[in-house]
N, C-alpha and C positions, 0 to 999 in steps of 0.2 A: 504493500500500500504506500509506504514511504520510501524514498531513495535511501540507499545504504549510507550515503554521505550525511544525510539529514539525521538518520538514527545515530551514527557515530558522533556527530556534533552534539546531538541532544544528550547522549550518554556522557560526553566529555564535560558539558556544562553542568550536568547533574553531579558528576564527581567533583567538579570545582565548587559546587554549592556545599557538598559535604565537607570538603577541605576547608572552605571558608568558615563553616560552623565550628570545625575543630580549632581553627585559628582563633576565633572569638573566645572559645572555651579556654584556650591556653592563655590568651591575653588577660582574661578576667579572672581566671582561676589561680594563676600564680602571681602574687603581688611582687612588685619590683622593690628593690632595696630602698629607693627614694620614697615609695609609698609607705613602707614600714617605718621609716625614720620619723615621720610626723603623725602617723596614725597609731603608733605603738602607745599603749597605756603606760605612762611612766609613773614611778612612785613620786611622792612629794619631794624627796631628796634629789632624785634624778632630774625632775622638772625644774627645780630651783637653779640648777647649774646653767640653764639657758636664760634666766631672768635678765632683762635689760631695764636699767633705771634711766630716768630722764628728768631733767629740770627744764621747764618751759617758761619763758618770760616774754611778755608782750604788753602793749599799751591798749587798755580796753577802749574800743571805739566809741562807747557810749559815755562812760564816766571819765575817760581820759586819764585814768589812774594806772599806775604800773602794777600789773598782775604777775605774780610769780607762782607757778605750780611747783610745789616742793617735789623732791625726788620720790618717785614711786615706781612700782613694777608696771611699766606701761606696755611692755611687750616681751618678745623672745628674740634672742640672738639667733642668727642663722647657723646651720650646722657647720659651715665652712667660714663663718664670720670671724674676723679678728676680735678677740675679747679685749677691748681697750676703750679709750675715751675718744669721742668725736663730737665736735660742736661747731656752731656757727649759725648764720642766718638760715631760716627754713624757707625753701622755695618749692612751690607746687609746680612741678614740671609739666608744661603743656606743649603739646605738639603744635608747631607753627601752622597757621591757617586752619586750625581746628578749635572748636569752641569747647568740646567736652572730652577730648582725648588727653587724659592725664596718666596714662599707663606706663610711660617711660620706655616704650618699645622701640622708639626711634630717637636718633640723635638730632633730628631736624626739629629743634624746640626753640621757643622764644628765649633767646639768651640775653635780652636787654636788661633783665633784673639780676643776672648772675654777677656777683661781686668780683671784681678783679683784684687778685692778690690777697683775698680774705677767705677764710674757711666758710663753707656753707653745707647745709644738709638738704639732700634731695628727698622730696615727698612724692611718692608715686602710688598709683592704684593697682591693686592686684588684677590680673587678667590679661588676655590677648597675646601674651608671650611668657616665656619661662623666666623664673627669678634671676637666673644668671645673666640673661639679656638686660634686664632692668639694672642690675648692679653694675655690669660692665659698662653700659652706656653712661650711667651717672658718674661712676668713679673714674674709670679708665679714659673715657672720651671727653666728658664734660668737666671733670676735675673736682667732683664733690668729695668732701671729707667723710661722708657717711650717707647711708640710704635708709629711708623709712618706707616700708611697703605697708599700706593699710588694706584691710580686707574689703572685698566687694560684696560680701554676704554676711549675715549675722550667724556667727558660730560661737559656741561656748569655748572650745579649745582653740588656741592659737597654733598656726602652722609653723613647723620648723623648716625654714627655707634651706634649700641647697643651691649652691652656686660654686663656680670655679674661678673666682676672682681673688687672688691672694692679697692679703693685707687689707681687704675692704671691711669696714664696719657696717653691718647691715642688721636691721631688726624688723620684726613683723608685729603690727599692732592691730587692734580690732577696728571694726567699721566705724563705730561711733566716735572713737578718739580720732581716727583719721579724718573723718568728715568735719569734725570740729576744728581741727588744725587747718584743714583745707579751706574752710569757710573764712577763717581769719585771714589767711594769706591772700585768698582770692579777692578779699575786700580791702586790700591795701595795708593790712596791719603788719607791722614789723615784728616778726616772731623769731626769737632766739632759742635754740634748742641745744642742750648738751646731753649726749648719750654716754652712759658708762655702766659697767657691771657692778654687782654688789661688792663691797669692800674686800671680801676674801679673795676676789679674782684680780684685783688691781695689780698685784705683783706677778701675774702670770700672762705674759704677752704672747699667747698662742691661741689657736682657734679652738672652738668648743669641741671639735672632733677629737682633739687630744684628750679631753675629758671623757668623751664617749668611748674612745679606744681603751682608755685606762680602766674602764669598767669591765672586768673579766666576765661578769655574768652576761653582759649584753653582746660581747664580741662574737661568740659562736653564732648567735641568732642573726647578726648582721652579715656574717660571712655566708651563712646558709641562704639568706635571702638574696645576696648578690649572686650566688651560684644559680638560684632559681630564676633570677632575672635573666642571666646569660642563657640558661636553658630555654626559657620562653622565647627569647629572640632567635635562637638557633632553630627551634622547631618551626616558628613562623616563617623564617626564610626558606626552610626546606619545603614547607607546604606550598608556598608561592611558586617555587621553582618546579615542583612536581606538577602542579596545576597547569603552569605555562607549557611545559613539555608535552603533557597529555593532550591538551587542546590543539597544539601545533601538529602533533602526529595525526590526530583525528581528522584535521582539516586537510592536510597535505597528502595523506596516503589512503584515504577512504573516499 
């Protein structure tokens, strides 16, 4: 009833569908190491190692009084963040020729407010690109002394960011704090922010991953998840190659 070529092509597509389902299973069933690092349930002691303090000073636009927010646990240092002090004028990075793009995914930003020769902190919104892109753009390209990424959704737990920018101070804060700071800056208020770790970390100029690796109980779990992540990637690649070869043979030789 149907040509042999059509049947072969149909079977090939059906096999590809099965392989695609398997690929989705492996993608969703095996968590990556990055996923584990911020979804893992940490104990209170482990979680406190990531705490980031901040002191925020600004002139209230209504009362014109100097307001100073005392040091508090405003967020979490990133996994690869340098544990140290960073401070300066807070800037809400906006993409040029865009009204609402504050994600920091492009270096084509409005640089008119970036202070020359003075330290400053980049405030960017979560989403549209990876954390490492945001941190690299702000620190490496634009010259920020630190990066504050605020959440784009309401979540109880803060994310532990991962990035590969050595020496960069980066913290993650919740949506409400981020939008409050953004509203001040967007309305022309001069906000100064100083980020620093709890006192017990001030004499330790290394990344938080050093603390993570030093926790012997967590290291085996991280290694196993990294192996699982690599296995997941290898299986997905093998499935795609197999699917491509099968369809090619079905079309060319039947």
